[in-house]
N, C-alpha and C positions, 0 to 999 in steps of 0.2 A: 277209528277211535277219536274221541273228541279232542284230546290234547294234540294229537298229530295234525288233525284238520285245522285247528285254531292256530297252531304254530306256522303251518305252511301259508295260510291266508295272511296272517300278520306279517310273516317274513316276506312274502311276495309284495305286499303293499309298501313296506319299509324300503325294500331294495329298489323298487320302481321309483320311489320318491328320491332316493339317493342317486339313481342312475343319471338324472339330468343335472345333478349338483356336485358331481365328483369327477375330477379330471384324470383319475387313474393313480395307481400305486407308484409308477415310475415309467421309464422308457419301455419296459416290457409289455405293458398294455397295448401300446401302439406297434411295437415290433411284432406282436402276435398277429395283429391285423395284416401286416405285410406278409407274414409267413403263411397265414390262411390263404391269401391271394396267391402266393407262390405255389402252395400245394395244389390248388385248383388249376393254375396255369401249367403246372408240370404233370397234369394227368394223374395225380395221387401217387406218383412214383418217386418223388424226391423230397426228403425230409432232412432238416438240420439235426445233426447227431447230438448236439448238446441239449436239445429241448424235447426229444422223444416225439413220436408221431401221433399219439392218441388224440390229444385235444385238437390238433390241427386238422387231422383227417375228419373228425366228427364235425368241426366247424366248417370245413370246406364242403362237406356234403350239404349242410344247411345253406351255405353260400351259393351253391349250385342251384338251389331251389329259389331262394329269396333274392339273389343277385346283389347282395350288400354284405361286405365283409364285417362291417361294424355291427349290423343287426345279427349276423350269424355268430360272431364271436361272443357278443354279450348275451345272446339267447342261450348258447351252450353253457356259458359260465353260470348264468342265472339258474338254468335247469339243474346243473350239477349241484349248486349250492342248496337249492330247495330239496333235492333228493337226499342229500346228506343230512339236512335238517330233519326231514320227515323220518328217516331211518334212525337217526340218533334219538329222537323223542320216542319212537316205537320201542327201541331197545331199552331206553330208560324206564318206560312203562312196564316192560316185561320183567326187569330186574328189581324194580322198587315200587310198582303200582302206579296208579294215576297221579298221586301227589309228586312222585319223582319225575314223571313225564311232564307235568305242568311247569315245575321249576326248571327243568332242562329246556323246555320250549321257550320260556321267557328269557332265559340267559342267552340262548343261541340266536333268537330273533335280533337282539341288539348288540351282541358281541362285536366289537369294532371291525376286526379283520374279517370275521365270518360274514358280516353284512356288506362291508364296502367292496370286498374283492369279488363277491357275487354280483355286484352292480357294475363291474368292469369287464375286461376281456382277458382275465388271467386263467391259467390252466389248473390252479390249485383246487377250485371248487369241484372240477370233474374228478381229480384224483381223490378228493374226500368222498365223493359219491361212490366210487368204486370200492374204497376202503370200507365204508359203512355197509355197502352191499355184501362185501366179504363177511363181515361180522353178522349181518342179518341172515345170510345163508348158513353160516356156521350154527347160529341159534336154532335153525330148523333142521340141522344136521344134513343139509344138502351140500355135500362136499364137492361134487363136481362143479356146481354153480359157484361155490365159494372160490374154487380155483380159477374159474373163468373171470370172476370179478377181480381177483388178485392179479391176474394177467392184465386186465384192463387198467388197474391202478399202476402197474409197472410201466405200461406203454404210455402213461401220462407223465409219471415221475419215476425214474429208475430206482431211486432209493426206497420206494415202497416195497420192493422185493426183500429188502434187508429185514423188514419187520413182519411182513405177511408170511414169508416162508416159514419162520420159526413158529408163528401162531398156528398155521395150518398143521404143522408137525405136532404141536402140543395138543391140539384138539382131535386130530384124526388118529393118531397112533395110540389106540387103546384097545384092549381086548384081544382075542385070538385073531381077529381079522384086521389088526392094526396096519400091517403092511399094505393090504389091499385098499383100506381106507386112505392111507397116506398117498399111495400112487394115484388114486382117483382125484385127490385134492391137488397134488403137486404137478400132474402132467400138464394142465393148461398153463400154469405159471412157468414151468421149466421150458415148455415149448415156446412161449412168448419171448423168454430171455434168449434162447438159442436163435430164433428166427431174426430177432433184432440185431444180435451180434453178427449173424451171417450177413444181414443187409449192410451193416456198417463196414464189414470187411470188404464187401463187393463195391459199395458206393463211396466209402470214405477211407478205405485202405487199412483198417484196423479192427481187430476184434474187441478192443478195450473201449467200448462206447462211453464209458464213464470218465475216461482219462482227462479230457480237456476241461470239463466242468469242474472236476475236483482240483485240477492244477490251478485254474483261474482263481478259485476261492482261497487256495493256499498262498498264491502269490500276492493277493490284494489284502489279506488280513493282517492283523498285528503280529501274527506268528512269524511272518516273513522278516519282521524287524528285530526279532529277539537275537541278542548277541551271544548268549550262553545257553546251553541245554537246560540248565536249571531255570533260567528265566522263561523259556518256552513252556515248561511244565507249570510254572507258577502262573503265567498269563492265562494258559488254557483252563486251569482249575478255577481261576477267578471269574473268567467269562462264563463257564458252565454254571458256577454257583449263582452268578447274577441273573442268568436266564431263568433258573428254576426258583430262586428265592426272591427276585425283585421284579423281573418283567412278567413272569407268569401270574403272580397274584395281582399285579396291576391290571392285567388284561382280563382276568375272570372274576375278580373280587377277592378281597382279603379273607373273609370268613369262608367263602366258597372254596378258596385254595386250601384252607384247613380241612374242609369237607372232602376235598379231593384226596388228601393224605389219608384220612380215615377210610374213605371208600376204597382206595387202592389197597390198604392194609387188609381190609376185610375180604376184598375180592380175591387177592392172591392166596388167601388161606382157605378158600372154598375147594370143595371137591370138583371133579370134572363137570363142566357145564358152561353155559353162556356167561355167567358172572365171572368165573375164573378166566375165561378166554378174553373177555373185555378188559379185565384187569391186566392180563399179560400184554394185550395190544397197547393199552395206555402206557404201561411201564416201558415197553420197548420203544414206543414212539417218543416219549419224553426223553428216554435215554439217547436215542438217535439225535434228537434236536439239541440236547446238551452236548453230545459228542461232536456234532458239527461245529458248535461254538468252541469247544475245547481244541479242535484241530485247526479250524480256519482262523479263529481268533479275531474276527471282526469285533469292534466295540459292541458291548451288549445293547446299546441304544440304536444299532444299525437296523435300518428297515428291512434288510434281508431276513432277519429273524422273524419279523412280523409275517412275511409271506410264508416262510417255512413252518410257522406255527399253525397256519390255517387247517391243514388236514388233521392236526392233533386235537383241535378244539372239539369237534363233534364226538371224538372218542373219549376224552376225559370228562366232558361235562355231565354225562349220565352218572358216572362214578362220584363226581363232586356233589351232584344233587342228592344222590343216595346217601353219601357220607354226611351231608348237611342235615338230612332228616334223622339220621342216627344220632347226631349230636343233639338235635332238638328233642328227640325222644328221651335221651338221657337227662337233659335239663328239665324236661317236663316231669320226669319221675321224681326229681329232687325238689323242684320249685313249683310244680303245678303245670298242668297242660298249657295254660295260657302263656307261661314263660317260654315254652318250646316254640309256640307260634310266633311270639315276639322275636325270638332269635332268628327264625326263618325270614320274617318280614323285614327286619332290620338288615339282615345280610343281603337280601334281594334289593332293598333300596340303595344300599351302599354300592353294590355291584352295578346296578342299573345307572345310577348317577355317574359313576366312574366311566362306564362304558359309553354313555352318551356324550360325556365331555371329551373322551378320547376320540370318538367318531368325528365329532365336530373339529377337533384339533387336526386330525389327519385330513379331513375334507378341506379345511381352510388352507393347509399346507399344499395340498394338491392343486387347489385353485390358484394359489399364488405362484407356484413353481412350474406347473405343467400346462395350465390353461393358456398362458401367454404363448407358449410354443405351438399349441393347437391353433390359436388365433392367427399366428404368423403363417402356419401352413395353409390355412384357409385363404389368407390374403394372397399368398403365392399362387394358389390355384386360380384365384379370380383376376390377378393383375399381371402375372409374369407369363410371357409367351411360352408355349410348350417346348420350343426348341432352344430356350435360353439355358446356357451352361451355368451350373451353380456348384459351389462347395456346400453341401447340405448333409446333415446328419441327424441322428436321434429322432425325436418326436416328429418334427416337420417332414423329414424324409420318409419315415415309416408311414405317416398319415397319407402322404401322397401315393405311396406304394400300396395302399389298401385296395387300389384299383390297378388294373393293367395300365402301365404308363411307359412312354418312351422318353420322358424328360431326362436330359443328361445331368444327373446328380452324382457328384463325386464325394466319397467319404474322406475324412481327414486321414484315415488309415491308408488310403490309396493315393494320397498326394505324393508324387515321386520327387520330393525335394529334401535335401539335407536339413536337419534341425537347425533353426535359426538363420538359414540362408535367405536373406531378404532379396538379393538380386536373383537368386535361383527361383524363389517363389514368384517374384514379379514376372520373370521370363515365362514361367509355366502358366501363370494366369493369362498372360498375353497370348501365348501360343495356343492355349485351349479355348480362348475367347470366353473366359469366365466372366460373368456379369454380376453375380451376387455371391457373397461369402458369409456363411454363418459361423462365427467363432465361439468356442465354448471355453469356459474357465477350468472345467474339470480335467485333471491330467489324463484320465483314462480315455478321453475322447481323442487324444493325440494333438488337438489343436494348439495347446500351450507349448508342446514340444516342437512342432513344425513351425508355428508362427507366433512366438512369444512377443514379437514386435507389434501385434495387433491388440494386446491386452488393454492398452489405455483407451482404445476407441478413437473417436474424433476422426481425424483425417490422416491417412498413411499414404506416403508416396515413395515410389522407387522407379527411376527411369520414366517410362511413359505410362506406368500404371498408377492410378490414384483411386484409393478406396475411401469412401465417405460413410460414416456411421449414419444409419437410417432408423435404428431402433435398438433397444437393449432391455435386459431384465437382470438386475443385480442379485436377486435372491438365489436363483439357480446358477446364474452367471453365463449370459450369452450376449453377443453383440452382432447386429445385422448390418453388413456393409454392402453398399452399391458401388460398382465401378463406374466412374464418370470420367469424362475427358479432362485432362489436365489443363 
């Protein structure tokens, strides 16, 4: 179909252009490169429990062929994003005809998160591809394939099972063969959940594979700061409302957001079929996104919500485009057909301008905060001997670990010194023959807790240890120290 082909070609060109000008969403882009290398080094037997195995296994297979974790990670993310784009436009065309497909394609090609994260090495594009594969298979009533795709989505992001399981139930359990249809759809997903839980029990000592990821977000969100139960409920409700009523229309376009409300309303009132199933999927995914905000309570402006929004975008956009055309048809009947077209064109112009501005804003932020860390990592590889001990974390450490390396790099999490103990830190640095130290301002890195005395940069001395600032970046907040002779 022409809308699908045009969207994929335009999306590919735009994402390839962004790829060389975007330094990533955050540390995760680079951490993923290190984990891809780790999966390959471990013979595909060892996976981090918090991040699920799907993306890393796929990328490690590609890495084994091309010999480059960066190329492998980005290629898999790019392919996942393009598959999700193609299937979303295909579904849009099925539920609303070519005009809905064209609008969906235009919106998805330049939607900020949907474009930028496909140009990096994040796992969300692959999750979105499997989710859209589930919906596409449901549309063809191929329930076993839908279950396999749902299992794939779960193995990339475990929260996918929370929405895909009910959707499979809604679509499969009809008629006298409802139980047979449901079992056919659910077996692959249930099998994937059980096998991953079993792996985590054997390799990580717990069946509750979700526990650590959930707890981290609970501990770091605003909800952890609430003093009264009533305050927790109030904060959660406010965050969820801001996500659905402020962040979402900003990211897809204001009138397009109104179209989404119309499209959802119409879809959920349909009889059994693809339209109702897409509506249910969109409703559940938006609900889960808002529920994560309600429970975790990170500020609504937090970039975690941008990443979590990614798999939602290709599901809701066909409904938004369909609803937009319904509004245009209504306006056309009242004010003339040209007025309906004007509504669509103006809505698309507003959404496109907003999306391009936001894409550039995120790109510039990434270049300012994350590119300097990448440049530092490349400098280390070129100028620091392989046997030099360093305190190194985050993007520089992950970038270096994109290849098999024996460099002695110690994370701040592993520095065995009491918080604020200057003499103890100096003794450890001397004992371990550490020559370089990368200090971070962010509390979660543990650097400010272990070594608050390095916060001012410059020169720090204790005993026979002298650290001299050699570089810094104050936006993200890091200082690069070299140990020199006193």
